[in-house]
C-alpha positions, 0 to 999 in steps of 0.5 A: 473435551480432549478433541476440542483441546487438540483442535485448539492446539493445532490452530495455535501451532499453525498461527505461530509457525514461521515460514521462510522465503528466499526469493521474493517478487515484489510488484510495484516495489518502486512506489511508496509502500512497495519501496518501504516494504523492500527496505523493510525486508532487505534490512530484516532478512539478510538471506532473502533475495528481492526482485522488484518488478515495476513499470515506473509510471508516474508514481514509480520512482527509482530514487525511492530505493537509492539507499538500497541501490548504494548498498548493493553496488558495494556488494560483489555482483554474485552476492547482490540481493536486490534486483530490478525488472522494469516491466508491466504486470499485465505482460504474460510473456515477461511474467513467464520468463522471470517466474521460470528463471528465478523460482520465486517462493513468494509474490507480493503485489503492490502494483496498482493505480491508486489515486481516487481522483485519477480514477474518475478520468482514467478508469481504463488504466485502473481496470487494466492494472488493478484487475487484469494485472492481478489476474496475470500475476495470480495465474503465474503464481498458480502455473509456477506453483509459488508458495505464497501470493499476497495481494495488497488491498485497501479499506476503501473497498468497504465504502463509507462506514457511518457507524461501527467498523469493517471486519474482513467479512463485511460487504464490499461497497466501493464508491469510486472506480478505484475502490471498485477495481480493488474490490474486483481484484480481491474477488478474483484472488478469492476465486483462485483460492476457491477454484485452484487452491492458490495459496493466497492472502489478502491484506487490506490497509488503511491510509498509509503515511510516511517517507517517499509518498507521492505528493498528490496524497494529503500528508505529503501534499500538505507538508510540501505546500505549507513549506512552499507557502501554498495553501492546501486544497481540502475536499469539502468540509475536511471532516472525512474520517480515515484511519492512518497507519505509518507505512512501517507498521503496514510493512510489519503487518504484511511481513507478519501475514506473509510469514505466519498467516494460514493460507487463504486468509484476509486481514485488515491493517489499520491505524488511528482514526482522524479527520483530514482537518485533524491531520492538517492541524498536526502537520501545521503544528509541527511546522510551527505554522499558525497562518491560514494554510488551507482552502476548501474546494468542492468535494469529490463525487460520491465521497466516502465520509468515513473508513473504519477497518477493524484490525483486531483479527490480525492482532489476535491471530498473528500478534501484530501490534502497530508501533507508531503513534500519529501525534509523534510520528508525524513529526518525523515524517514532516522532518523527512519531507523538510530534509528531502525537498529535492526529492519532492520538488522534482516531482511537483515541478514535473508537467505530469504532476502539475497537469493533474494538480490543477484539476485536483486542487479545484476538484474539477475532473472533467 
């Protein structure tokens, strides 16, 4: 009995430790989740230096961190805490240079091609960034003995879940090229854990929402289209069920895992389950729109009807709890997009956005 108590005590201390990181490399930090994570870390840890590596493809936007840049410009250059590198995570020479020069003690990888629709026609980009990019990063992590690597993954790797919930050890059954590339990255990270004992973690998020989200995604697309008086295209019946998590809650989940989780852990981070139609109804209500604001299109090929990640492990082991409720927080998100129309109109008026939107809105990808 004494031995069992001792084991539980050691485990308790391990889960309640608080690691400290001074030089963090955030890959894909100019995208939606990455920029919100940088802002979260910047404000929470005043002694931490943050290095943002981003290629600035269509979804990477320097304007997402304009507020941080403004704060940094007021600081003495010698004391600046946030640094930007424009570059490709697949570029081994670049990685070798910055890993050797800056001595990172943590790497968090958000960099990814992430839109399912685009993966139907640009699968090479997804394999290159989401698999080869992860290989380059975790190999640099191993070579330069970084203390912690966090791979940001997705609940889409579990595939459609008609009943019950997906725990972290559920089979991986991706249904589209995007999800398959993310599943491959997860397996690659796990192989480095097993073969090389790389101190890596995987955090699998559900559908994020919040400010600075690229307006191809459902919530910012719906808000901006309704504001502009354009109908919102809905794939299929719109009864697809997702769990929706505010980006600040997801950032909190990543931060909790980064600082408290045992090496080699995998955690789901999820929110509230709602159908796409229910999400649209909440948005329309906050915008006081009672008109017909949607039009149904063909469904995506191989569409998943339900994602249902279970995040009880993250809650019970590390004490993480989400703070945002979707009914109330969507109102704040709607207000952000209403008050920042210049940000999303610049994106939506671009040729790159319009070219893809014409296919997305009609569900015509070939």
